[in-house]
C-alpha positions as CSV (number, residue, x, y, z in Angstrom):
1,M,11.3,3.4,-5.4
2,V,11.1,0.7,-2.9
3,T,8.9,-2.3,-3.6
4,L,8.0,-4.8,-0.8
5,Y,6.8,-8.2,-1.9
6,Q,4.6,-10.6,0.0
7,S,4.3,-12.5,-3.3
8,D,4.6,-11.8,-7.0
9,E,1.0,-10.5,-6.9
10,Q,0.8,-8.8,-3.5
11,V,3.1,-5.8,-3.4
12,Q,3.5,-2.5,-1.6
13,R,5.3,0.4,-3.3
14,L,6.9,3.4,-1.7
15,T,7.8,6.2,-4.2
16,P,9.5,9.5,-3.3
17,K,7.4,12.5,-4.2
18,T,10.5,14.6,-4.9
19,D,14.0,13.9,-6.3
20,L,15.8,12.9,-3.1
21,L,19.2,12.5,-4.7
22,S,19.5,16.1,-6.0
23,Q,18.0,17.6,-2.8
24,P,18.7,15.3,0.1
25,S,17.3,16.2,3.5
26,Y,20.4,14.8,5.3
27,N,24.0,14.5,4.1
28,E,26.7,13.0,6.3
29,A,29.3,15.0,4.3
30,R,31.5,11.9,3.9
31,E,32.4,11.5,0.2
32,G,28.9,12.1,-1.0
33,W,27.2,9.5,1.3
34,K,23.4,10.2,1.6
35,Y,21.2,8.9,4.4
36,F,17.6,7.9,3.5
37,E,14.8,6.7,5.6
38,V,11.8,5.1,3.9
39,P,8.8,5.1,6.2
40,L,6.8,1.9,5.5
41,A,3.6,3.7,6.4
42,G,4.3,6.4,3.8
43,S,4.7,10.1,4.6
44,E,4.6,13.6,3.2
45,Q,7.7,12.7,1.2
46,W,6.9,9.1,0.3
47,K,3.7,7.9,-1.5
48,R,2.6,4.4,-0.4
49,E,0.6,2.2,-2.7
50,G,-0.7,-1.3,-2.0
51,E,-0.9,-3.4,1.1
52,I,0.9,-6.4,2.4
53,A,0.9,-8.4,5.6
54,T,4.4,-9.7,5.4
55,A,7.5,-8.6,3.5
56,N,9.3,-11.6,2.0
57,W,11.7,-9.6,-0.3
58,L,12.2,-6.1,-1.6
59,T,13.6,-4.3,-4.6
60,I,15.2,-0.8,-4.7
61,G,14.9,1.2,-7.9
62,V,17.0,4.2,-8.6
63,D,17.6,6.4,-11.6
64,S,20.3,9.0,-12.4
65,W,17.8,10.8,-14.8
66,G,20.4,11.2,-17.5
67,Y,23.3,12.4,-15.3
68,D,26.6,10.5,-14.9
69,P,26.2,6.8,-14.0
70,L,25.0,6.3,-10.4
71,Q,26.9,4.2,-8.0
72,L,24.8,2.8,-5.2
73,W,26.1,1.2,-2.0
74,I,23.7,0.0,0.6
75,D,25.2,0.2,4.1
76,G,23.1,-0.8,7.1
77,L,19.8,-1.8,5.7
78,G,17.4,-2.4,8.6
79,W,13.8,-2.9,9.4
80,E,11.8,-1.4,12.4
């Protein structure tokens, strides 16, 4: 889940509709690296809730769903 914050009260959440870690659409095949794009407008794969005018900060939520501990590296976070 990606949550964009304009303020503590004004947020926009983007939640994947499927488990993207177990069935990724793209794998660079380099030691398990996975590539994800989160469309800020939402899509068939991402449910969008809420509305903001400006993103001042964000949080990224992940869960291993009971599997081995998850290691998350963020490389190349960008906005378009």
